[in-house]
C-alpha positions in Angstrom: 0.0 0.0 0.0 2.9 2.4 0.8 4.2 2.3 -2.7 0.9 3.6 -4.0 0.7 6.4 -1.5 2.7 9.0 -3.4 0.7 8.1 -6.6 -2.6 8.6 -4.9 -1.5 11.8 -3.3 -0.2 13.1 -6.7 -3.4 12.2 -8.4 -5.4 13.9 -5.6 -3.4 17.1 -5.8 -3.6 17.1 -9.6 -7.3 16.9 -9.4 -7.5 19.8 -6.9 -5.2 21.8 -9.2 -7.4 21.0 -12.2 -10.6 22.1 -10.4 -8.9 25.3 -9.2 -7.9 26.2 -12.8 -11.4 25.4 -14.1 -13.0 27.6 -11.4 -10.6 30.5 -12.1 -11.6 30.4 -15.7 -15.2 29.7 -15.1 -15.6 32.9 -13.0 -13.9 35.1 -15.5 -16.4 35.7 -18.4 -13.8 37.6 -20.4 -11.6 34.5 -20.8 -14.1 31.8 -21.9 -17.1 31.5 -24.0 -19.3 28.7 -22.7 -20.8 26.6 -25.4 -22.3 23.1 -24.8 -19.4 20.6 -24.6 -17.0 23.0 -26.5 -15.8 25.8 -24.1 -13.5 28.2 -25.8 -10.9 30.2 -23.9 -8.1 32.7 -24.6 -4.6 31.6 -24.0 -2.9 34.3 -21.9 -1.7 33.6 -18.4 -3.2 35.3 -15.4 -1.2 35.9 -12.3 -3.0 35.3 -9.0 -3.4 38.5 -6.9 -0.7 40.3 -8.1 6.7 47.4 -39.7 8.3 46.4 -42.3 6.2 43.5 -43.8 7.4 40.8 -46.2 4.2 39.7 -48.0 5.9 37.0 -50.1 5.6 34.2 -47.6 5.7 30.6 -48.8 3.7 31.0 -51.9 1.3 33.1 -54.0 -2.3 33.4 -53.2 -3.4 33.7 -56.7 -1.9 32.0 -59.7 0.6 29.2 -59.6 -0.3 25.9 -58.0 1.3 25.5 -54.6 3.1 22.2 -54.1 4.1 21.0 -50.7 7.2 19.1 -49.9 7.4 16.0 -47.8 7.2 16.6 -44.0 10.5 18.1 -42.8 12.7 16.0 -40.5 13.1 18.9 -38.2 12.0 22.5 -37.7 15.3 24.0 -36.5 15.5 26.6 -39.3 12.0 28.0 -38.8 12.4 27.9 -35.0 15.7 29.7 -35.2 14.3 32.4 -37.4 11.1 33.0 -35.4 12.0 32.5 -31.7 14.1 35.7 -31.3 11.2 37.8 -32.4 8.7 36.4 -29.9 8.5 38.3 -26.5 6.8 37.9 -23.2 4.4 40.7 -22.2 3.2 41.4 -18.7 0.2 43.7 -18.4 -0.4 45.2 -14.9 -3.4 47.1 -13.7 -2.3 49.5 -11.0 -5.1 51.1 -9.0 -4.7 53.7 -6.3 -7.1 52.9 -3.4 -6.7 56.1 -1.2 -4.9 59.3 -0.7 -2.1 57.6 1.3 -0.8 55.9 -1.7 -2.2 52.4 -1.0 -2.5 50.5 -4.3 -3.2 47.1 -5.6 -2.0 45.2 -8.7 -3.6 42.7 -11.0 -1.4 41.1 -13.6 -1.7 38.9 -16.6 0.9 37.8 -19.1 1.1 36.5 -22.7 3.2 36.6 -25.8 3.9 39.1 -28.5 5.7 39.3 -31.8 8.2 42.0 -32.9 7.2 43.2 -36.3 9.8 45.9 -36.9 13.4 46.6 -36.0 12.3 49.8 -34.2 10.1 48.0 -31.6 6.6 47.6 -32.8 5.0 44.5 -31.2 1.7 42.8 -32.1 -0.2 40.8 -29.5 -3.8 40.0 -28.6 -6.0 42.6 -27.2 -7.2 40.3 -24.4 -3.6 40.0 -23.3 -3.3 43.7 -22.5 -6.9 45.0 -22.2 -7.0 44.9 -18.4 -3.7 46.6 -17.9 -2.4 50.1 -17.8 1.3 49.3 -17.6 3.1 47.0 -19.9 6.5 45.2 -19.5 8.1 43.4 -22.4 10.9 40.9 -22.0 12.8 40.0 -25.1 14.2 36.6 -26.0 17.7 37.8 -24.7 16.2 38.7 -21.4 16.3 42.5 -21.9 13.3 44.3 -20.4 11.5 47.3 -21.6 8.4 49.4 -20.7 6.0 49.5 -23.6 3.4 52.0 -24.6 0.1 51.1 -26.2 -0.3 52.4 -29.7 -3.8 51.0 -30.4 -6.2 48.1 -30.1 -8.8 46.4 -32.3 -11.2 44.3 -30.2 -13.0 43.2 -33.4 -10.0 41.1 -34.4 -8.6 40.8 -30.8 -5.3 42.5 -31.8 -3.2 45.2 -30.2 -0.1 47.1 -31.1 2.6 48.0 -28.5 5.8 50.0 -29.0 9.1 49.8 -27.1 12.0 52.3 -27.4 14.7 50.2 -29.0 16.3 49.7 -32.4 18.0 46.9 -34.4 15.7 44.4 -32.9 15.1 41.0 -34.4 11.7 41.0 -36.2 9.6 38.5 -37.9 8.7 38.5 -41.6 5.1 38.1 -42.7 4.1 35.0 -44.8 1.0 34.8 -46.9 -1.7 33.2 -44.9 -3.8 32.9 -48.1 -1.3 30.3 -49.5 -1.4 28.3 -46.3 -3.0 24.9 -47.0 -4.8 22.4 -44.8 -2.3 19.7 -43.9 0.7 22.1 -44.0 3.2 22.1 -41.1 3.3 25.1 -38.8 5.0 26.0 -35.6 3.5 27.8 -32.5 6.0 30.0 -30.7 5.1 31.6 -27.4 5.6 31.7 -23.6 3.2 29.2 -22.1 2.8 29.2 -18.3 5.2 32.2 -18.0 8.1 30.0 -19.3 10.7 31.2 -21.8 10.0 30.8 -25.5 8.6 27.4 -26.3 8.1 25.9 -29.8 5.5 23.3 -30.7 4.7 21.8 -34.1 1.4 20.8 -35.8 -0.5 21.0 -39.0 -3.1 23.3 -40.3 -6.4 21.5 -39.6 -8.8 24.0 -41.1 -9.1 27.7 -42.3 -11.9 30.2 -41.9 -13.1 29.0 -38.6 -15.7 31.0 -36.6 -15.7 30.0 -32.9 -17.9 32.8 -31.7 -15.4 34.1 -29.1 -15.4 37.8 -30.2 -18.3 40.0 -29.6 -19.4 43.2 -31.4 -21.0 44.3 -34.6 -17.9 44.2 -36.7 -16.1 41.2 -35.1 -14.0 39.3 -37.5 -13.5 35.6 -36.9 -11.8 33.6 -39.7 -9.3 31.7 -37.6 -6.6 29.2 -38.8 -7.2 26.1 -36.8 -4.1 23.9 -36.0 -3.2 21.0 -33.7 0.0 22.6 -32.6 0.0 22.6 -28.7 -1.0 26.0 -27.4 -1.4 26.7 -23.6 -2.0 29.7 -21.3 0.6 32.3 -22.0 0.7 31.6 -25.8 -1.9 34.3 -26.6 -0.3 36.8 -28.9 2.5 34.4 -29.9 3.5 33.5 -33.5 2.2 30.8 -35.8 4.9 30.4 -38.4 5.4 28.2 -41.5 8.4 26.0 -42.1 10.3 29.1 -43.4 9.8 30.9 -40.1 7.5 33.4 -41.7 4.5 34.6 -39.7 1.2 33.2 -40.9 -0.9 33.9 -37.8 -1.2 35.2 -34.2 -2.2 32.5 -31.7 -5.3 33.5 -29.9 -7.6 30.8 -28.4 -8.1 27.1 -27.7 -11.2 24.9 -27.3 -10.8 23.1 -24.0 -12.7 21.5 -21.1 -9.8 21.6 -18.7 -8.3 25.0 -19.2 -5.4 23.4 -21.0 -4.6 22.4 -24.6 -6.8 19.6 -25.9 -6.1 19.5 -29.6 -7.6 22.6 -31.1 -6.0 26.0 -31.3 -6.8 29.1 -33.3 -4.8 31.9 -34.9 -5.7 35.2 -36.6 -4.4 35.0 -40.2 -1.3 37.1 -40.9 -2.8 38.9 -43.9 -5.4 40.3 -41.6 -2.9 41.0 -38.9 -0.7 43.0 -41.3 -3.6 45.4 -42.2 -4.7 45.9 -38.7 -1.3 46.8 -37.3 -0.6 49.2 -40.2 -3.8 51.0 -39.3 -3.0 51.1 -35.6 0.5 52.4 -36.4 -0.7 55.0 -38.9 -3.9 56.2 -37.2 -4.2 54.6 -33.7 -7.3 52.8 -34.7 -8.6 50.6 -37.5 -10.1 52.0 -40.7 -13.0 49.6 -41.4 -14.2 49.2 -45.0 -17.8 48.2 -45.5 -19.2 46.4 -48.5 -22.8 47.5 -47.9 -24.7 44.1 -47.9 -26.4 41.7 -45.5 -24.9 38.2 -45.8 -25.6 34.7 -44.9 -24.3 31.2 -45.4 -25.4 29.5 -48.6 -27.5 26.4 -48.0 -27.6 23.3 -50.3 -31.2 24.1 -51.1 -30.4 27.7 -52.1 -27.4 26.5 -54.2 -29.7 24.0 -56.1 -32.3 26.8 -56.7 -29.6 29.1 -58.0 -28.2 26.5 -60.3 -24.9 26.2 -58.4 -22.9 23.0 -58.4 -21.7 23.5 -54.8 -23.0 25.3 -51.7 -19.9 27.5 -51.6 -20.1 31.2 -51.5 -21.9 33.9 -49.5 -25.6 34.6 -50.1 -26.7 38.3 -50.2 -29.7 38.8 -48.1 -30.0 42.6 -48.6 -28.2 45.5 -50.2 -27.9 48.8 -48.4 -29.3 51.6 -50.6 -26.6 54.0 -51.8 -23.8 51.7 -50.7 -20.8 50.7 -52.7 -22.4 47.3 -53.5 -25.6 49.0 -54.5 -23.9 51.3 -56.9 -21.9 48.4 -58.4 -25.1 46.6 -59.2 -25.0 43.8 -56.7 -28.5 42.5 -55.8 -30.3 40.5 -53.2 -30.0 36.8 -54.0 -26.6 37.1 -55.6 -23.9 34.8 -54.3 -20.4 36.2 -53.8 -17.7 33.6 -54.9 -14.6 35.7 -55.1 -12.8 38.9 -54.0 -9.7 40.2 -55.9 -9.1 36.7 -57.4 -9.4 34.9 -54.0 -12.2 32.3 -53.8 -14.9 32.9 -51.2 -16.6 29.8 -49.7 -18.1 31.1 -46.4 -19.1 34.2 -44.4 -15.9 34.2 -42.2 -13.8 34.1 -45.4 -15.6 37.1 -46.9 -15.5 39.1 -43.7 -11.8 38.5 -43.3 -11.0 39.6 -46.9 -13.1 42.8 -46.6 -11.5 43.6 -43.3 -8.1 43.8 -45.0 -9.1 46.9 -46.9 -9.9 50.5 -46.0 -12.7 52.8 -47.1 -12.0 54.1 -50.6 -10.4 50.8 -51.7 -11.9 49.3 -54.8 -12.4 45.5 -54.9 -13.1 43.2 -57.8 -16.2 41.2 -56.7 -17.2 38.0 -58.5 -20.7 36.7 -57.9 -23.2 34.2 -59.3 -26.7 35.2 -60.5 -29.2 32.8 -62.1 -26.4 30.3 -62.7 -24.1 32.8 -64.5 -20.9 34.2 -63.2 -20.4 38.0 -63.2 -17.8 40.5 -61.8 -17.9 44.1 -60.8 -15.8 46.6 -58.8 -17.1 47.8 -55.5 -15.6 50.8 -53.6 -15.7 50.3 -49.9 -17.3 52.9 -47.6 -17.0 53.6 -43.9 -19.9 53.4 -41.4 -21.1 56.8 -42.6 -21.3 55.6 -46.2 -18.3 57.8 -47.1 -15.1 56.7 -48.8 -13.1 59.1 -46.6 -10.7 57.8 -44.0 -11.2 58.8 -40.4 -8.7 61.2 -38.9 -9.6 61.0 -35.2 
């Protein structure tokens, strides 16, 4: 019996720890969306009581067919390129309680990715949203105070800046060329540890897991099986070249730990958001001017379509860019700027990459025939002008 004592004690303590973690998450509505049997949570780590962009990537989104090589025997090259650009971020909320200077602190931590040599860092909004002071620790252990440049809750992204130069920074890959079954690495700081690298494959693209709230929320996540745990939020998802293809954001879990599903914001969307935050301090959101819905098999048959792929137009806003371009209710959008559109999340992500005033080539189906037109995006006031404040 004695030899089983330590095992029983260990199991008992593990069970207590698991319950404690679950309860911590359960009572924090900002960290988890409760769905039947599929709870979704962010992957930053909460302490208790306390642009230059390379768009080439690994392939072209448009023309040439993309061939994948056999599975690599190791990922040392991509890990070596990406790891120095991934940082730890500690967000602290400092609150003064009285005139005698009594204060309290709440802290959370996550990961971030250096995207320019002069110190711009992208992370998740939920990593920093509860803080008012930010500390960044680089891969080489140097520490900096960071200032917040801007946030975009609709994509769960934020941009920080540290005063430094000649920093190692990551290059952007092309998330459009990423294919299901392709190898990727997740680089981050799980459980407040130093940079950790895990490998997996792309399981799906264009996933909506209903974790972001708001009228203009954009969810078109890359789903992978690379292990992602608390503290990985804001970390890098890279291809086998070490190029950024996503920002790790959330996991589906019952235990509060990785269970096989992790989700990342695509790099092509990340690039646009951080350029807006850098240039304006907020995101310039372009609007097509239509109501949309998923295309059902029945609708596809009625419209003479071979597949139920595309986005069904439920309404067109009078005077919008779509209205002026001739798009009608009942049309099915199947492509934007040469990129195929199969679902609502894919369309929302593509549109979110552009600003008001940008003109997009929209391909659509009507009565079994394929058409194309050019739509100029507007802002929420139906103007093509950019906001200045």
